[in-house]
DOFITI-887477 format. One record per residue: residue in three letters; x, y, z of N, C-alpha, C, CB in turn. Coordinates in pm, whole numbers, padded with zeros to 5 digits, always signed. Each point is the difference from the previous one (the first is absolute). Glycine has a CB too. Layout:
REM DOFITI-887477
AlaXYZXYZXYZXYZ...
REM end
This chain:
REM DOFITI-887477
Met+11259+09859+05413+00082-00077+00094+00069+00097+00101+00039-00182-00179Phe+00008+00294+00129+00066+00094+00085-00095+00054+00107+00153+00058-00190Lys-00278-00025+00136-00097+00057+00093-00030-00101+00111-00099+00141-00184Lys+00090-00267+00147-00028-00103+00097+00114-00022+00106-00140-00105-00181Ile+00262+00114+00138+00116-00007+00094+00000+00122+00089+00135-00133-00166Ser-00161+00254+00116+00003+00123+00067-00107-00011+00110+00085+00130-00208Phe-00199-00175+00171-00116-00018+00096+00043-00095+00117-00174+00034-00195Met+00240-00138+00160+00044-00094+00105+00099+00066+00095-00035-00189-00158Phe+00123+00276+00110+00092+00070+00087-00073+00102+00089+00181-00032-00173Val-00282+00094+00120-00083+00087+00078-00065-00078+00117-00042+00142-00205Leu-00021-00251+00162-00058-00084+00106+00098-00043+00112-00155-00081-00174Leu+00264+00034+00131+00107-00038+00096+00038+00117+00088+00086-00168-00162Phe-00071+00287+00107+00037+00115+00081-00108+00032+00101+00135+00091-00190Ile-00258-00097+00144-00111+00027+00091-00015-00101+00109-00110+00109-00184Trp+00130-00237+00149+00003-00104+00100+00103+00017+00108-00082-00142-00173Ser+00204+00170+00125+00116+00025+00083-00026+00107+00104+00142-00069-00189Asp-00203+00172+00138-00033+00121+00087-00117-00033+00099+00075+00162-00192Phe-00166-00247+00140-00112-00046+00086+00057-00085+00122-00162-00003-00211Val+00253-00081+00179+00052-00085+00112+00080+00074+00101+00005-00182-00154Trp+00079+00270+00110+00113+00043+00093-00010+00140+00044+00145-00157-00112Ser-00210+00244+00043+00024+00147+00024-00065+00051+00129+00009+00033-00248Gly-00097-00115+00311-00071+00047+00118+00081+00021+00124-00184-00114-00093Ala+00291+00024+00118+00076-00003+00111+00100+00120-00003-00033-00252+00013Glu+00042+00323+00107+00097+00110+00011+00136-00051-00026-00141+00119+00163Asn+00170-00238-00120+00132-00059-00016-00022-00153-00020+00117+00185+00148Asp-00064-00232-00247-00028-00138-00036+00077-00098+00085-00046+00076-00230Thr+00151-00030+00302+00079-00084+00085+00009+00038+00141+00120-00045-00190Ile-00077-00049+00276+00021+00021+00142+00152-00021+00023-00242-00078+00066Ser+00306+00173-00001+00137-00002+00034+00010-00041+00147+00055+00178-00174Ile+00022-00291+00203+00005-00045+00144+00129-00071+00020-00250-00025+00019Tyr+00292+00034+00108+00130-00063+00032-00032-00148+00061+00117+00245+00049Asp-00038-00337-00100-00001-00137+00058+00139-00004+00067-00162-00118-00182Glu+00170+00147+00308+00129+00016+00064+00082+00112-00074-00004-00250+00073Asp+00115+00216-00141+00081+00106-00067-00037+00012-00147+00189-00042+00159Asp-00276-00050-00204-00026-00001-00149-00121+00078-00029+00104-00221-00026Leu-00086+00322-00067-00108+00081-00042-00081-00066-00114+00133+00200+00073Leu-00263-00219-00056-00082-00072-00093-00099+00101-00067+00024-00218+00141Glu-00044+00197-00267-00105+00077-00072-00104-00103-00046+00164+00186-00080Leu-00277-00184+00149-00112-00096-00026-00118+00053-00080+00064-00102+00208Ser-00096+00038-00316-00121+00054-00076-00118-00094+00027+00146+00105-00188Ile-00255-00055+00147-00129-00075+00012+00008-00119-00087-00132+00205+00049Glu+00204-00204-00159+00018-00113-00089+00089-00107+00077-00020+00155-00216Asp+00113-00116+00289+00083-00090+00078-00093-00073+00113+00217+00158-00046Ala-00299-00074+00108-00098-00059+00099-00092-00092-00067+00010+00198+00137Gly-00054-00166-00265-00093-00089-00073+00068-00128-00027-00116+00190-00105Lys+00243-00193+00073+00072-00129-00028+00005-00085+00124+00140+00111-00176Tyr-00116-00038+00286+00010-00078+00130-00138-00064+00032+00186+00160+00091His-00284-00087-00107-00143-00050+00028-00051-00094-00098-00046+00206+00105Gly+00083-00179-00233-00050-00079-00109-00110+00070-00084+00058-00199+00139Asp-00087+00322-00102-00109+00079-00074+00004+00136+00061-00155-00202-00048Ile+00122+00311-00032-00013+00129+00047-00154+00009+00022+00216+00099-00122Cys-00260-00136+00236-00143+00001+00029-00040+00122+00079+00001-00245-00004Pro-00124+00285+00025-00037+00112+00078+00051+00017+00138-00182-00015-00131Cys+00183-00102+00201+00055+00006+00134+00146+00029+00004-00171-00153+00066Leu+00247+00098-00154+00146+00018-00009+00026+00154-00026+00038-00247-00093Ile-00115+00305-00005+00017+00139-00033-00025+00078+00121-00066-00034-00233Val-00050+00016+00310-00034+00077+00125+00123-00016+00101-00266-00043-00032Gly+00316-00075+00052+00105-00020+00094+00128+00081-00040-00099-00231+00052Phe+00134+00226-00181+00116+00072-00051-00020+00149+00013+00047-00187-00159Arg-00166+00238+00126-00015+00151-00005-00029+00055+00140-00089-00012-00239Ala+00040-00075+00325-00020+00042+00142+00148+00011+00063-00245-00124+00020Thr+00327+00037-00059+00146+00005+00046+00068+00129-00048+00014-00254-00006Gln-00041+00282-00121+00051+00130-00056-00042+00121+00085-00010-00102-00229Leu-00123+00107+00257-00051+00114+00084+00058-00006+00135-00210+00005-00124Thr+00226-00117+00183+00059-00003+00128+00143+00055+00006-00146-00191+00043Ile+00230+00156-00147+00137+00050-00004+00001+00154-00010+00076-00217-00108Ser-00166+00266+00022+00002+00142-00017-00031+00079+00123-00062-00044-00226Gln-00034-00020+00305-00053+00074+00120+00090-00022+00124-00240-00025-00091Leu+00296-00096+00103+00080-00030+00130+00150+00016-00024-00178-00166+00076Trp+00222+00162-00202+00149+00014-00020+00031+00124-00086+00028-00255+00016Gly-00124+00304-00080+00030+00126-00083+00098-00025-00110-00042+00138+00198Asn+00158-00072-00193+00101-00016-00103+00102-00105+00043-00032+00239-00073Glu+00010-00303+00193+00099-00102+00039-00039-00133-00071+00045+00114+00231Ile+00050-00202-00247-00024-00127-00050-00006-00095+00121+00112+00055-00223Pro-00230-00125+00244-00019-00084+00112+00076-00135-00005-00219+00110+00018Lys+00230-00180+00093+00063-00129+00009-00107-00099+00019+00211+00091+00091Arg-00200-00208-00149-00106-00103+00005-00035-00028+00145+00079-00103-00217Glu+00021+00094+00302-00018-00048+00140-00073+00104+00087+00211-00136-00023Asp-00235+00255-00039-00063+00115+00085-00153-00002-00021+00212+00151-00021Phe-00271-00259-00052-00136+00005-00025-00075-00106+00095+00050+00080-00246Lys-00155-00037+00293-00102-00099+00066-00144+00033-00075+00133-00007+00257Ile-00205-00094-00296-00119+00025-00065-00113-00082+00051+00129+00063-00190Ile-00242+00009+00217-00130-00068+00047-00103+00015-00109+00047+00049+00247Ser-00102-00151-00287-00097+00005-00119-00131-00072+00042+00195+00001-00176Ala-00304+00049+00123-00127-00058+00015-00054-00075-00126-00040+00180+00167Leu+00132-00184-00262-00038-00059-00133+00064-00137-00015-00019+00232-00105Pro-00067-00334+00108+00055-00146-00003+00030-00050-00143-00135-00051+00210Ser+00208+00128-00276+00028-00039-00145+00152-00029-00017-00197+00149-00086Gln+00224-00250+00009+00138-00031-00018+00072+00104-00087-00061-00240+00027Gly-00009+00310-00120+00063+00100-00084+00057+00107+00090-00157-00047-00192Ser+00083+00113+00280+00046+00106+00085+00117-00046+00083-00229+00095+00006Gln+00212-00219+00062+00103-00056+00084+00133-00031-00074-00185-00095+00138Asp+00170+00064-00259+00121-00038-00079+00065+00140-00043-00104-00238-00090Ala+00025+00341+00073+00060+00134-00032+00083+00048+00122-00197+00060-00159Phe+00135-00069+00275+00070+00039+00129+00129-00083+00015-00226+00058+00115Glu+00216-00192-00129+00117-00089+00026+00103+00023-00102-00141-00171+00103Phe+00107+00194-00225+00104+00022-00109+00077+00122+00029-00141-00109-00171Ile+00067+00219+00213+00066+00135+00019+00082+00000+00125-00188+00117-00118Thr+00128-00163+00231+00053+00018+00133+00044-00121+00081-00140+00188-00008Arg+00097-00305-00035+00030-00134+00061-00063+00001+00139+00224-00032-00131Val-00336+00102+00150-00065-00002+00134-00044-00131+00052-00069+00215-00054Lys+00021-00301-00046-00052-00128+00049+00116-00095+00041-00205+00029-00151Thr+00319-00016+00079+00114-00077+00035+00050+00031+00143+00058-00006-00244Arg-00062+00141+00274+00047+00049+00131-00110-00008+00112+00158+00155-00128Lys-00272-00203+00088-00116-00003+00083-00038+00139+00056+00060-00235+00055Asp-00047+00333-00145-00050+00142+00019-00129+00026-00075+00235+00077+00027Phe-00304-00184-00065-00130+00024-00068-00105-00067+00082+00104+00014-00230Glu-00219+00059+00252-00114-00054+00071-00128+00021-00080+00115+00043+00219Leu-00195-00146-00230-00127-00001-00067-00106+00018+00108+00084-00149-00190Lys-00157+00258+00193-00113+00027+00089-00123-00006-00081+00134+00142+00152Leu-00196-00255-00161-00120-00020-00078-00119+00053+00074+00100-00201-00107Leu-00184+00281+00039-00117+00058+00059-00105-00109+00026+00050+00220-00118Glu-00119-00203+00225-00110-00109+00032-00099+00000-00117+00016+00032+00263Gly-00048-00158-00298-00103-00022-00100+00060+00001-00139-00170+00103+00151Thr+00300-00085-00167+00062+00017-00139+00094-00124-00014-00008+00272-00004Ser+00034-00301-00127+00085-00105-00031+00052+00030-00145-00125-00168+00160Ile+00205+00077-00219+00052+00021-00132-00120-00008-00102+00234-00100+00069Ala-00350+00033-00033-00117+00004-00082-00096+00115+00025+00026-00237-00009Asp-00027+00285+00135-00085+00103+00036+00074+00127+00050-00165-00176+00050Leu+00189+00264-00142+00074+00114+00022-00090+00132+00016+00188-00120-00130Leu-00143+00220+00206-00059+00119+00009+00101+00115-00032-00161-00103+00165Leu+00120+00220-00179+00088+00108-00034+00106+00018+00103-00181+00108-00121Lys+00144-00130+00253+00081+00022+00111+00119-00104+00006-00207+00099+00118Asn+00187-00208-00198+00112-00101-00011+00123+00065-00066-00168-00193-00020Trp+00149+00296-00065+00103+00063-00079+00065+00108+00088-00124-00047-00221Thr+00161+00012+00339+00065+00091+00096+00133-00053+00041-00219+00074+00080Phe+00314+00012-00068+00139-00054+00036+00064+00104+00100+00032-00123-00237Thr+00040+00075+00327+00082+00080+00093+00149-00030-00024-00188-00001+00172Phe+00268+00094-00196+00138-00009-00017+00082+00065+00110-00048-00008-00236Ile+00128-00058+00297+00081+00057+00116+00143+00011-00034-00156-00098+00162Arg+00212+00219-00140+00148+00020-00018+00066-00038+00130-00031+00189-00169Lys+00085-00310+00184+00042-00047+00133+00106+00083+00067-00056-00221-00076Ser+00141+00285+00002+00110+00074+00060-00051+00132+00075+00154-00094-00189Thr-00274+00142+00136-00042+00126+00062-00133-00014+00073+00122+00122-00178Gly-00194-00239+00151-00135-00017+00056-00111+00070-00075+00109-00021+00214Glu-00074+00094-00319-00102+00067-00078-00074-00096-00085+00133+00202+00000Gln-00259-00173-00021-00081-00097-00077-00105+00077-00087+00032-00180+00186Ile-00073+00111-00273-00103+00048-00098-00113-00098-00033+00182+00132-00096Ser-00300-00100+00117-00119-00083-00038-00049+00043-00137-00068-00029+00242Ile+00055-00063-00334-00033+00023-00141-00128-00081-00034+00249+00039-00061Trp-00342+00025-00004-00118-00065-00045-00034+00026-00149-00079+00016+00235Leu+00030-00109-00304-00037+00019-00136-00134+00074-00008+00127-00208-00064Lys-00133+00308-00022-00120+00084-00014-00109-00080-00075+00144+00213-00002Lys-00273-00190+00045-00100-00081-00064-00029+00036-00147-00095-00026+00224Asp+00134+00155-00269-00022+00038-00131+00090-00068-00100-00077+00206+00091Val+00175-00277-00039+00090-00079-00087-00068-00124-00073+00185+00072+00160Phe-00283-00122-00079-00077-00118-00048-00095+00028-00111+00019-00088+00222Pro-00037+00000-00321-00098+00022-00098-00137+00002+00062+00146-00103-00167Glu-00229+00201+00135-00136+00013+00060+00004+00018+00151-00089-00142-00184Ser+00109+00035+00265+00008+00007+00142+00069-00124+00058-00206+00141-00001Pro+00280-00116+00115+00068-00116+00061-00102-00115+00026+00172+00157+00109Lys-00287-00134-00058-00091-00101+00038-00039-00086-00122-00082+00147+00186Lys+00055-00076-00302-00037-00072-00122+00114-00075-00056-00166+00169-00046Phe+00291-00108+00058+00116-00078-00052+00030-00127+00083+00097+00218-00085Phe-00107-00209+00216+00027-00116+00088-00108-00111-00017+00114+00158+00167Lys-00240-00104-00197-00114-00107-00019+00036-00072-00127-00190+00139+00114Leu+00229-00067-00215+00031-00063-00134+00113-00088+00014-00083+00191-00122Arg+00186-00151+00197+00121-00077+00018-00037-00132+00067+00143+00211+00017Arg-00220-00197+00087-00036-00124+00083-00073-00092-00088-00016+00126+00216Lys-00075-00080-00296-00090-00085-00088+00090-00076-00105-00202+00170+00028Ala+00290-00086-00100+00088-00056-00100+00101-00092+00047-00037+00192-00116Arg+00102-00173+00226+00115-00076+00044-00034-00113+00112+00139+00214-00056Phe-00243-00190+00127-00024-00101+00111-00141-00063-00007+00159+00130+00148Asp-00241-00101-00235-00131-00062-00006-00007-00101-00121-00103+00211+00109Glu+00084-00335-00082-00005-00110-00102-00103+00025-00098+00077-00159+00161Ser-00186+00236-00128-00101+00028-00098+00024+00117-00095-00144-00094+00164Ala+00262+00151-00146+00032+00121-00095-00009-00046-00141+00155+00109+00165Thr-00212-00015-00247-00017-00026-00139+00120+00065-00076-00258-00011+00026Ser+00267-00024-00154+00107+00064-00085-00017+00148-00001+00015-00200-00145Glu-00141+00246+00150-00035+00140-00002+00055+00062+00137-00217-00043-00156Asp+00197-00012+00260+00047+00051+00127+00155+00015-00003-00199-00111+00118Lys+00262+00004-00171+00151-00001-00005+00051+00109-00096+00004-00252+00049Glu-00078+00274-00160+00045+00102-00094-00023+00138+00054-00045-00154-00186Ala-00062+00173+00262-00025+00129+00056+00099+00036+00105-00233-00029-00051Phe+00275-00068+00130+00106+00022+00106+00135+00031-00073-00118-00164+00172Lys+00145+00086-00271+00122+00019-00086+00016+00139-00045-00020-00226-00076Leu-00091+00283+00015+00003+00140-00048+00014+00097+00116-00141-00064-00196Ala+00065+00041+00307+00007+00087+00118+00143+00006+00057-00242-00056+00051Lys+00303-00063-00050+00136-00015+00048+00098+00080-00082-00057-00226+00082Gln+00040+00213-00212+00091+00069-00094-00018+00155+00014-00012-00201-00163Glu-00104+00255+00184-00027+00136+00030+00065+00038+00134-00216-00013-00133Phe+00203-00062+00236+00056+00025+00131+00155+00003-00010-00203-00112+00112Lys+00264+00014-00183+00140+00005-00018+00052+00124-00075-00012-00244+00006Lys-00071+00278-00103+00043+00124-00083+00012+00121+00092-00118-00087-00210Arg+00016+00104+00298-00014+00108+00087+00122+00002+00103-00259-00011-00032Leu+00289-00109+00087+00103-00013+00097+00139+00034-00065-00142-00178+00123Met+00156+00152-00248+00130+00029-00072+00010+00148-00037+00003-00236-00095Lys-00121+00291+00054+00002+00135-00069-00014+00119+00112-00112-00111-00224Leu+00034+00089+00324-00021+00109+00091+00112+00043+00089-00219-00074-00008Pro+00242+00200+00033+00107+00044+00092-00027-00055+00139+00038+00210-00135Leu+00064-00215+00218-00013-00055+00132-00105+00068+00090+00234-00062-00024Asp-00252+00194+00003-00091+00078+00080-00143-00025-00042+00175+00172+00032Lys-00199-00221-00146-00134-00042-00040-00037-00149+00028+00022+00175-00174Leu+00091-00254+00198-00021-00136+00037-00031-00017+00144+00146-00061-00178Phe-00069+00129+00268+00000-00026+00134-00029+00129+00087+00159-00193-00052Gly-00223+00158+00170-00005+00091+00112+00103-00052+00095-00247+00064-00030Phe+00304+00027+00121+00092-00041+00099+00004+00093+00126+00129-00101-00188Glu-00074+00046+00289+00014+00074+00121+00131-00039+00072-00253+00015+00018Lys+00335+00084+00008+00133-00029+00067-00017+00030+00148+00139+00059-00211Ser-00052-00140+00287+00012+00032+00143+00138-00040+00050-00247-00032+00032Asp+00279+00071+00090+00133-00022+00053+00005-00138+00068+00034+00251+00032Gly-00144-00325-00035+00005-00138+00052-00040+00001+00143+00180-00064-00160
REM end
């Protein structure tokens, strides 16, 4: 009995490390006017209803932006403008929860020609963040190695499982497993392994 309980604690410890240890910092510090907020990815997940891959990407891309454009400063919500090529509610909810860009109309979706929520490409996972007070900006893109096997195969499987009425249970299970692996990588990998980026003065 003791061995069984000990084994369960070991599993719980491993699972806890698996979920959270990848991020350099689990929270984002940001000012809402004079109020200092500490926002976690769990908080963002509650706002969206799920900690999905798109939400994780939006949250962690914002972390990278703050480190690059603000350094040791704590940003203000109203100082963000975001342009995204990803038509997913998860990423948009992450941006809105952290910065309120959609409420302020400082969010723009620039959908790539020939793409949609059903038909995604790797280039859809591209975001431009602008620090309005200085004009500095950073373009961030998700690296292709983050996807299980290849982005093309992942998107094909996603389209089949989610948007094709002829999808089989095997198709749906295959995508479920691929999505779990994708999510694990998004949570575990450090920011420099997840994203490429380029900064400019605007």
